Backbone as ProteinMPNN parsed JSONL, in Angstrom:
{"seq_chain_A": "MIKVYDANNSIEANLLKNILEQEGITVFINGEYLQGGIGELPAIGLISILVEEQDTRNAKKIIQEWEQGKYSLDTE", "coords_chain_A": {"N_chain_A": [[137.252, -98.54, 111.1], [135.945, -99.027, 107.737], [136.817, -99.509, 104.67], [135.038, -97.767, 102.059], [135.512, -96.77, 99.367], [137.649, -95.258, 96.885], [139.073, -92.466, 96.022], [138.828, -90.331, 92.893], [140.234, -88.01, 93.357], [140.749, -84.558, 96.147], [139.44, -83.269, 95.667], [136.248, -84.704, 94.686], [136.243, -86.439, 96.686], [135.481, -85.019, 98.835], [132.725, -84.571, 97.974], [131.935, -86.196, 98.166], [131.775, -87.042, 100.829], [130.107, -85.633, 101.942], [127.586, -85.606, 100.874], [126.989, -88.292, 102.055], [127.492, -88.236, 105.54], [124.891, -86.243, 105.321], [122.854, -87.211, 104.926], [123.37, -89.103, 107.04], [126.256, -90.447, 108.154], [128.765, -91.224, 108.875], [131.888, -89.538, 108.885], [135.539, -90.707, 106.917], [138.437, -89.118, 105.866], [140.392, -91.047, 103.819], [144.191, -89.672, 103.507], [144.366, -87.926, 102.059], [145.517, -85.057, 101.942], [147.917, -86.324, 100.65], [148.352, -86.094, 98.361], [150.072, -83.843, 97.505], [151.863, -85.043, 96.537], [152.975, -85.948, 95.022], [153.685, -87.056, 91.783], [155.927, -87.877, 93.029], [155.212, -89.79, 94.424], [152.669, -92.506, 93.247], [149.848, -91.18, 91.759], [147.626, -92.124, 91.315], [144.669, -93.773, 93.469], [144.918, -92.906, 95.698], [143.702, -91.124, 98.127], [141.27, -92.247, 99.933], [137.42, -93.253, 101.469], [135.968, -93.61, 104.395], [133.948, -95.448, 106.352], [132.255, -96.104, 108.621], [131.619, -99.447, 110.304], [128.888, -100.457, 110.935], [127.544, -98.578, 109.105], [128.168, -99.359, 106.363], [127.325, -100.811, 104.461], [124.87, -99.559, 104.116], [125.698, -96.852, 102.956], [127.953, -97.88, 99.989], [125.132, -98.3, 99.494], [124.736, -95.723, 98.499], [126.581, -95.259, 97.319], [126.869, -96.594, 94.94], [124.438, -95.306, 94.01], [125.084, -92.044, 93.219], [127.381, -92.575, 91.956], [125.534, -93.293, 89.373], [124.037, -91.468, 89.476], [122.155, -89.954, 90.157], [122.335, -88.134, 92.622], [122.637, -84.815, 92.054], [124.213, -81.18, 91.289], [122.188, -80.214, 90.036], [119.738, -77.17, 91.447], [117.548, -77.77, 90.781]], "CA_chain_A": [[136.292, -97.952, 109.945], [135.797, -99.917, 106.778], [137.234, -98.77, 103.324], [133.984, -98.352, 101.16], [135.028, -95.86, 97.78], [138.978, -94.466, 96.206], [138.531, -91.349, 95.606], [139.961, -89.842, 91.745], [140.673, -86.428, 94.029], [140.438, -84.366, 97.259], [137.284, -82.938, 95.66], [135.276, -86.286, 94.507], [136.157, -87.15, 98.025], [135.001, -84.126, 99.764], [131.938, -84.164, 97.625], [131.114, -87.952, 98.974], [131.633, -86.866, 102.195], [129.449, -84.093, 101.934], [126.352, -86.771, 100.125], [127.199, -89.48, 103.065], [126.802, -87.207, 106.005], [123.791, -85.654, 104.982], [122.218, -89.297, 105.45], [124.111, -89.194, 108.625], [127.092, -91.764, 107.486], [130.244, -90.123, 110.032], [132.391, -90.632, 106.93], [136.762, -89.604, 107.728], [139.233, -88.454, 104.542], [142.463, -91.114, 103.943], [144.857, -89.584, 102.6], [143.745, -86.457, 101.251], [146.97, -84.022, 102.156], [149.014, -86.653, 100.153], [148.313, -85.499, 96.628], [150.9, -82.868, 97.003], [153.282, -86.166, 96.965], [152.557, -86.529, 93.466], [155.453, -86.96, 91.146], [156.874, -89.238, 94.678], [154.088, -90.827, 95.236], [151.596, -92.891, 92.875], [149.288, -90.287, 90.945], [146.067, -92.87, 92.148], [144.608, -95.168, 94.412], [145.631, -91.973, 97.887], [142.39, -90.229, 98.298], [139.714, -93.357, 100.5], [137.026, -92.914, 102.385], [136.315, -94.901, 104.574], [132.774, -95.592, 107.169], [131.333, -97.186, 110.396], [131.588, -100.923, 109.973], [127.407, -101.069, 111.105], [127.683, -98.327, 107.902], [129.264, -99.534, 105.284], [126.039, -101.049, 103.024], [124.08, -98.457, 103.713], [127.592, -95.856, 102.079], [128.176, -98.432, 99.312], [124.401, -97.924, 98.632], [124.663, -94.682, 98.646], [127.777, -94.454, 96.676], [126.403, -96.282, 93.545], [123.248, -94.087, 93.378], [125.991, -91.176, 93.074], [127.738, -92.938, 90.35], [124.575, -93.256, 88.487], [123.482, -89.802, 88.52], [121.265, -90.074, 91.091], [123.068, -87.005, 92.928], [123.369, -83.758, 91.328], [124.837, -79.902, 91.8], [121.178, -79.216, 90.764], [118.782, -77.88, 92.446], [115.385, -77.604, 89.409]], "C_chain_A": [[136.706, -98.565, 108.902], [136.581, -98.641, 105.188], [136.289, -98.557, 102.373], [134.293, -97.637, 99.549], [136.57, -95.298, 97.652], [138.396, -93.801, 95.196], [139.426, -91.078, 94.059], [141.165, -87.985, 92.656], [140.234, -85.448, 95.212], [138.723, -83.403, 96.83], [135.723, -83.342, 95.334], [135.056, -85.97, 96.239], [135.514, -85.885, 99.194], [133.089, -84.133, 99.158], [130.875, -85.516, 98.032], [130.404, -88.232, 99.688], [130.193, -85.868, 102.221], [127.483, -85.38, 102.516], [126.339, -87.274, 101.596], [127.012, -88.832, 104.334], [125.287, -86.951, 105.327], [122.768, -86.759, 105.101], [122.975, -89.493, 106.616], [124.842, -90.271, 109.183], [128.029, -90.759, 108.334], [131.119, -91.113, 109.068], [134.93, -89.565, 107.276], [137.345, -90.541, 105.957], [140.074, -89.631, 104.461], [143.092, -90.762, 103.029], [144.982, -88.377, 101.477], [144.619, -86.219, 101.16], [148.319, -84.678, 101.186], [149.663, -86.229, 98.625], [148.631, -84.898, 96.883], [152.065, -83.464, 96.61], [153.519, -86.702, 95.198], [153.615, -86.166, 92.196], [155.945, -87.624, 92.265], [156.727, -90.056, 94.537], [153.338, -91.24, 93.904], [150.603, -91.611, 92.787], [147.45, -91.172, 91.402], [146.013, -93.645, 92.511], [145.232, -93.952, 96.127], [144.993, -91.779, 98.146], [141.196, -91.903, 99.049], [139.101, -92.634, 101.621], [136.563, -93.787, 103.295], [134.996, -94.646, 105.795], [132.79, -96.239, 108.291], [131.251, -98.067, 109.99], [129.978, -100.918, 109.541], [127.068, -99.325, 108.888], [127.821, -98.354, 106.822], [127.97, -100.125, 104.135], [124.524, -100.21, 102.579], [124.657, -97.563, 102.856], [127.561, -96.565, 101.481], [126.505, -98.142, 98.337], [124.204, -96.398, 97.88], [125.668, -94.229, 96.948], [127.375, -95.347, 94.38], [126.065, -95.853, 93.014], [124.281, -93.075, 92.958], [126.542, -91.489, 91.616], [126.527, -92.41, 89.594], [124.142, -92.33, 88.586], [122.374, -89.218, 89.126], [121.248, -88.4, 91.898], [123.198, -85.925, 92.316], [123.88, -82.572, 91.563], [123.487, -79.308, 91.502], [120.379, -78.327, 90.945], [117.154, -77.374, 91.397], [115.551, -79.298, 90.396]], "O_chain_A": [[137.917, -98.784, 108.9], [136.687, -97.428, 105.007], [136.583, -99.289, 101.429], [133.512, -97.864, 98.625], [136.774, -94.672, 98.693], [137.722, -94.046, 94.195], [140.568, -91.53, 93.98], [142.207, -87.356, 92.47], [139.009, -85.528, 95.304], [137.642, -83.109, 97.34], [134.629, -82.808, 95.519], [134.1, -85.472, 96.833], [135.166, -86.173, 100.339], [132.244, -83.705, 99.944], [129.661, -85.695, 98.133], [129.364, -88.883, 99.794], [129.456, -85.96, 103.203], [126.8, -85.685, 103.494], [125.638, -86.627, 102.374], [125.784, -88.769, 104.376], [124.758, -87.931, 104.802], [121.699, -86.496, 105.652], [122.907, -90.673, 106.961], [124.534, -90.928, 110.176], [127.855, -89.54, 108.316], [131.185, -92.285, 108.696], [135.327, -88.455, 107.629], [137.068, -91.556, 105.317], [140.946, -89.392, 105.297], [142.929, -91.171, 101.88], [145.579, -88.175, 100.419], [145.212, -86.882, 100.309], [149.358, -84.065, 100.941], [150.759, -86.114, 98.076], [147.643, -84.164, 96.922], [153.102, -82.852, 96.356], [154.098, -87.598, 94.584], [154.135, -85.092, 91.895], [156.997, -88.055, 91.793], [157.449, -91.05, 94.457], [153.271, -90.25, 93.176], [150.551, -90.953, 93.827], [146.403, -90.601, 91.708], [146.845, -94.534, 92.329], [145.747, -94.283, 97.195], [145.058, -92.341, 99.24], [140.393, -92.41, 98.265], [139.608, -91.842, 102.416], [136.766, -94.958, 102.977], [135.034, -93.496, 106.234], [133.699, -96.99, 108.647], [130.672, -97.959, 108.909], [129.592, -101.196, 108.406], [126.417, -99.551, 107.868], [127.611, -97.349, 106.143], [127.917, -99.67, 102.992], [123.701, -100.151, 101.665], [124.031, -97.449, 101.802], [126.522, -97.005, 101.975], [126.43, -97.895, 97.133], [123.578, -96.162, 96.847], [125.535, -93.424, 96.026], [127.543, -94.898, 93.246], [126.44, -95.588, 91.872], [124.448, -93.373, 91.775], [126.3, -90.944, 90.539], [126.483, -91.24, 89.215], [123.587, -92.016, 87.533], [121.759, -88.223, 88.744], [120.304, -87.623, 91.76], [124.298, -85.985, 91.766], [124.345, -82.801, 92.68], [123.144, -78.295, 92.112], [119.596, -78.74, 90.09], [116.097, -76.771, 91.589], [114.665, -80.149, 90.316]]}, "name": "protein", "num_of_chains": 1, "seq": "MIKVYDANNSIEANLLKNILEQEGITVFINGEYLQGGIGELPAIGLISILVEEQDTRNAKKIIQEWEQGKYSLDTE"}
């Protein structure tokens, strides 16, 4: 699997995971449970999103669109 994104926290990682899975991409979140060690571990760079190699390009495109605000929680 290839790392495509470093999430700030597990909420952000799971939001992106759901978006990517809706687009048919298999996602693995690495380091999600390491946040409990903050204080003992660095506070950033713990959680990353990994996808299969063949999905890397599409996943990065979707993440870029998400960062630009294409995806929203609004239902309208």
